[in-house]
N, C-alpha and C positions, 0 to 999 in steps of 0.2 A: 294243506299248509306246506309252503316251502321248507326247504332245509335251513334257510337262514331265519325264518319265523319260528321254526321248531328250536333252533339253537337259542334265540331270544328267549322264548317261552320258558326253556329249562334253565337259563341263567336267571331270569327274574324268580323262579322258584326257588333256587339256590339261595339268591340274596334273602328272599323272605324266610327262609329257614334258618338262615344265620342271624337275621335281625327280626325276629318275631314281632308281629303287631305294627311293624313299621310300613308295610306294603299295603296300598289301598287302590280302589277303583275310582276313576275319575270319569265323568261324562262331560262332554264339551260341546256347547251350543256357540259357534264361532259366526263371525261376519266376514266379509271379504278385504281384499287389497292389504293395506299397511296393518290393518286390525287383525287379519289373520297372521301376517309376518311376525307380528309382535307376539301374539298369544302363543305361535308355534314355538318360540324360544322357551316358553315356560313348560309347554309339553315336552319337548326334548329333554329338558332337564328333569321332569318328573319321571320320564321313562329311564334315565340314566340311574336315577335313585330307587328303581325297582317297581314303580308304580304302573298299575296297568290304565292305560289311556284310550278312551273311546270317543271318537269324534263324529258327530251327526252332519252328513254331507248331502245337500241336495244334488239332483242330477243337472242342476243348472250352475253349479259352482264354477268361479272363473279361476280361482288360484289353487283351491284345494283339490289336489289331484291323488287319490288312494292309489298306492303302489305296492306290489309284493314286496318291495325292497325296504317298506317302512317298518319300523318297529311300533307305530301307532296303529290302533284298530279304526277302521273307518266303517261307520254304518251308514250305507246309502238309503235315501228315500226318494221318491219320484215327485217332481212337480209339473205344472203345465208348462212353464217356461223352458226355453233352451238356453244353453250356455251363451249362445250368440245374442240371444233376445236380452238377456240380463246384462251382458257386457255392453250392447248397444244402449240399454236404459240408463246405465251408470254414465256413459260418454255424453249422453244427451243432458243428463242432470249437470254435469261437470261444465259443458259448454254454456247451459244457461246461467249458472252461477258465476262463471268466469266472465263472460262477454256482456250479459245484460243486467244482472241485478243491481251492481253497485252504480249503474247510471241513473238509477230511480230514487225517488225520495225515501226516507226512512220506513214510512208505512207501506209503500209499494214494494220495496226490498224485501221486507220481512213477510209481506203477504205472499209473494212469490216463493220465497224460501220455504214456507209453510206449505205451500202447495206441492213442492219437491218432497218434503218430509212425509207429506200425506201419501202421496204415491209410493214412496219407500215404505211406509208403515203397511199398506195394503199388500204389498209383495211378501214382506216378512210374515205377516199374519196368514197369507195363503201357504207359506212354508211351514209355519207352526201347525197349522190345521192338518197338513199332510202328514205329520209325525203324530199327532195327538189322536187324530181319528183312524190312524193305521194300527188296528187291533192286534195284528200280529208282531208289529215292532214294538209297540207299548208293552206287550206281554213279554217280548225278549228282554226289554229294558228293565222292566219290574223284576225278572228273574236274575238279572245280573247283579241285583243288590250293590249299587253304587254307594260310595262313602261321600262323595261330594259331587256337586254340579259347578262347573266353571262355565260362566257365560259372560259375553260381550254385551254389556246394557245397551248398546247403541242399537241392538236388534232384539226386541222382547222375546220371550217364550222360556228362556231358561229358568225364569222364577216359577213358571207353571209346570215345567218338567220336574223341578225340584219338589214342588208341592205333591204332584201326583206320585211320584217316587219316594216321597217322605225322607228327602234328602237334603242336607245343608247346602247353602248356595253362597257361591264367592263370584263376585263381579270384577271383571277387568274393564276398565272405563277411562277414556281420556276426558270427556265431558258430555253432559247433555245440554242442549242450547239453553242459555240462562241459568245453569246449574239447576234446572226445575226439579229433576228426579233426586239428585244429591241432596236438595234442600228439603223437599216434601216427603220423599221416600226414605232418604238416609237420614234426614234430621239435622243435617249440616248447617251450623250457623253462618250467616254470609251478611255481615253488616255493610249495608251499600255505601256507608261513609267513607270506607277505605277498601273495600274488596270490589274491584271491577267486575261487572257482569260480562260473562263470556260472550264473544262476539261484539263487544262495546268498544274494543281497541283502546281502552283506557289503562292508565297505570294506577298504582295504589295512592299516588300523591295528586289528588285532583284539585282543581280550582273550584269555586263555587259553582260556576256554570257547567263544570264536567260532573260535579256531583248531583246537580239537577238532572242532568242528562242520564247519569247512572241510574238514578232513582226512577225516572220515568221508564227506562229500558227494564229495570227489575219488574216494575209494575205491569209492563207489557207481557213479560214473559210468565209473570205469575198469574194474570187473569185472562190473557188473550191467546198468546202462542202455545200450540201443542206440537211437541215434537213428533208424538205419534197420534193416531186417531183413537184418542181415549175412550170415547163413547163405544166404539166397536170392539176394542180390546176388552173392555170391562165386561161387555155383553158376552163374548166369546168365553172369557175366563169364568163367568157366573154360569153359563149353560155348562161348560165342562165340569165344574166342581159341583153343580147342583146347589148352590147357595149365592146370594148377592155379594159382591167383591168388586174390586176396582183394580186397575193396572197399578195406580199408585201404591194401594194396600199391598198388592202382591210383591212389588218391588221392595217394599219396605221391609220384607222378610229377609232380605240377604243378610248373612253373617259377617262378610267382610267385603269392603269395597276397596280394590287395588287401583289406585290412581296413577296413571301412566305419566306424571310429571314428578318434579322435585323442587327443592327450594332454590336450585340454581336458576331455573326457569320461573318458577311461581314467585308471585309476591307474598310475603307472610300473612296468614290469615288462620283463624281457629279451624281445628278439626277435631274428629271424635276418636275414641280408641279402636272403633272398628273400621276407621279408614287408615290407609298407609299409602305413601307415595313411592312408587317404584319406577320412575322415568329413568329411561336409559338402560334398561334390564337387557336390551338386545346388544348394547355396546361391547366391544371387545378389542383387544390390542391389535394393531394392523399386521397383516400378513405380507410376505413379499409380494410384489406386482408381477403380472406376466412379463417374460424377458422384454418383448417389444415395447410395452407400455413403460417399463423401467428405463429402457434407453431413451425414450422420448422425455421422460421426466429429468433424466440426468442431464440431457442435452441443454436444459434450460439455465444451467450455471447458476451464478448467485442471484438471479432475479427469481427462480423458482416458479411454482405453476399455479394456476387457478383451476379449480373443479367446478363445472357446471352441470346442474341436473334440475330438472323440474318435476322429478319423481316418476312413479310407475304408471300413472293415469295419463299425464301430459307427455306425449311422446314427441311432439313436433309443434312447430308455430306456423302462423300464416307467413306467406312468402315475404310480405313487407316487413314483419317484426323480425323474422330470421335475418334478413339483410342488415336492419338497423343494429341487432345484437352482434352479428359477425364484424360489422364494421367497428364496433366499439372495441371488441377482443382484438381486433387486428392492430389496434393503436396502443396496446400495451407492451411491456418488453417481456412479460411472462409468457411462458408456454400455458396453453389452455386444452384441458380435456372437457369435451362437451358432449354429454349424452343427447343424441339427436337423431331422430328416425325419419326425417323429412328429406326434402330435396335440397341439396347442397346449394348454399347461399353464393351468389355471384361475389359477394364482398368478404368472403372468407379468407382470412389472412394465413400466412405460411406458418404463423405460430400456433395455429389451432388445428385440432384433430377432432373429427366427429366419431362417436361410438355409439352403436346401438344398445350397449350395456356396459357399464363400467364397475369396477369393484369399489364402490363409494367409500365403505368404512377404511379400507385399505389405502386409498388416496389420501383421504382427510388425516390418516396417521402418519402419512409420509413427511419427513422432516423438510422437504422442499415445497410443501403446500403453503401458499401464502394467503389465500381467501377461498370461500365457497360461494357461488352464485346459487341461491336455492328458492324453492317456493314457500318454504316455511312448514313443511309437514313436520309433525312431532319427532318422528324417528330420524329424519335428516339433521334437525335442529340438535338432537341428543348426540348424534355422533359428531357434529361440530363442537358441542360443548365438551365432550369427552376427550377430544384431542387438541382443544383450545384454538380452534381456527375462526377467525372473524367472518361475517357473513355480509353479502350484499343481497338482500331479501326482496324476492318479486312475488308477494303473495297473490293467490288466485282465489281461493273461496274457503269457506267455513271456519276453521280455527287458525288458518295460515296467517291472516292479517294480525290476529291477537298475538300469535306465536312471534312474528317478527316485531310487533311493537314492543313485547317484552324484552327481547334482544336489545332493541334500540334504547329501552329505557335503562337497560344495563350496561349500556355503552359498548356493546359487542357487535353491532350491526348497523348498517345504513339501508334505509327501504327506499325502494323505487316502484312507482305506479305502473301495473301492467298496462292498464288502459291507454296510458299517455307515454308509454315506453319509447324514449328516443335514444340515438347513439349517444348524444351530449349526456344525457341523464345516467345512463350505464356507465359511461367512461368516467364521469365525474365521481360517481359512487365507488367505483373499482379503485380509482386513484387514492380518495380519502381512505379506504379501509385497509388498503396496502401500505400507503406511506405515511399516515399518522399512526405512530407507535401505541397510541392509548387504546386503539381498537384490539390490537393483538394482546396487550397487557389484560385488558378487560376480560378477554376470552380466555385467557390462561387463569385469570382470577376464578372465573366460573368453573373452569376445568378443576382446579384444586378444591372447590366447594363439593363438586359433584363426587371426586375421588375420596374426600375426606368424610367417610361414613363408616360406622362401626361394622356393616356387613354389606356386601354388593346387592344392587337393587334385585338382581335375579334370585339371590339367595333369600333375600326378604320376602319376595312373591312366593317362592316355594314354600319358604317357613310357614306362611299364613295359611296356605292351602293344606299343608300337612297338619298344621295346629288345629283347623277345623275338622279333619279327619279323626285326629287322635281324641279330641274332646267331643266328637258327635255334634258339632255345631260350636257356635261363639255367641249365643244370646246373652251371655253375661256381660259382653262388651257393648250390647246395644243400649242406648240411653233410654230412660223412663218414657221420653217424650212420645215413644210409638203408642204409649197406652193413654195419651191425652187427646183430648179434641182440640181443635185449632183455638178456641177460646179460652181453654185452660192452659194451652202451651203459651199463649201471650198474656196470661193472668188477666184476662179480661173480666172473668168471673169475680176475682179478688178485688181487681180495681172498681167493679162495680158496687161489690158489697161494702168497700170502704168509702166510696162516694155517698152510699145510702146512709151508712154510719154518719159521716160528716154532715150531710143534709139534715138527718135526724137530730144530731147534736145542736146544729145551728138553729134548726126549727124550735127545739126545746128552750134553748137559751133566749131566743127571740120572744117566744110566748111568755116565759118567765119574766123577761124584762118589761115587755108590754103590760103583763098582769100587775108587777110591782109599780110601774109608772102609774096604771089606771088607779091602782089601790092609794098610792100617794096622792094623787090628785083628789080622789074622793075625800081623803081625810083632810086635806086642805081646805075643801069646801065646807065640811062639817064645822071646823074650827072657826072659819069666818062667820058661819051662821050663828 
């Protein structure tokens, strides 16, 4: 143990001695890229508050790099894949989603998307088996006596670990396609009349045709689309636990669901007491820019700057698209800071600078920033909302089109199609967002909504994790629907009983009427005789 780790350990012990009963042990089942970046913010805050955090890390992890300098414990486990293999696989999936899927019909698009999720499911299942079948590791985890398991629901296994370790479970989640697990495992009510299905790209104000489309997509996700290979996961969980169970049932045991959005981005909809919205928990005030970057920003004068980034996965564009983008950027009076790692486009203007990395949050919080060209990832969207910056959205895959469409519906963004992206399209969108004051006003309105909360999103996320630790779970917040079968939940048994009663009453009344009529007729015949 290094000197720094020893100091941190002693500090945690001191905090726990001052605040007895407040320090707990947290086991984390993470996923990669922006999901890890988001959950890491929570972990750092938990450590600051004196909790002991242990993260399970595969040998193929892309971003999670255990370090002696970290105050987080990392428990490594080996998997057959290498880091390069996993990174290549992610890039392959992104390319398929970005370039091919939206060019197909609805059915083909979602069939191809399900194949990608199926491949992802198989990889995560192999990771889970590498942990669960590792007797030494599981013995060590069981001996650690964790107080809570924090898991990203987009990668199953956390619920199995929580069951094996007899520990409460807290989910961190952006969404599952179609809200499938929020609906069937979490019990969240999602009326299709005004709650658009995730990936539908609809708003909460739908026309009749859009409501038909939303209903069809809901039925598709409910009865056809599987985010994970549920049959395989259910069999795996049953084998491990020695009793029949399903992935849906296991996920339904989660005590708290922390959803990484908020009402500034979401459309109003029902939710349950064990669901809470913590969108933007990673956002923070802007810090000063590096000297050279600050000088470039200040040189923009009254026109200001535009920030351009397509996230951590998309580092470059095709040469043709890069030229089209650079040509559009060269025609605006603003200075542009573009995160780009490809070949410098021939059409790049003198007002544009390329960077392999940019301090995105700090740039969006700079008073000279006028607009943000973004792919629509949730983290970037929330940084823009936090600082009140309008967006030119170029969504690429998964939730990004939905995120951008939500911002468009709220009047704070203009969307540009990536597949048909041209210089004219991007230039028009930029001029609209920068020159029409309504976009800035709407962005600032969303920012005010975001900041007008009784407690910060990060504090709320940590509160619920500590709440679960203090109360040894939060089963008292879970609705009784978890104890009902599907036909009881929809009251089909009650409706059936009432229908039988109505039919029986109608039958008896009809029989009585027929009997009376028959008797009256007979009496009439007797009088005539």
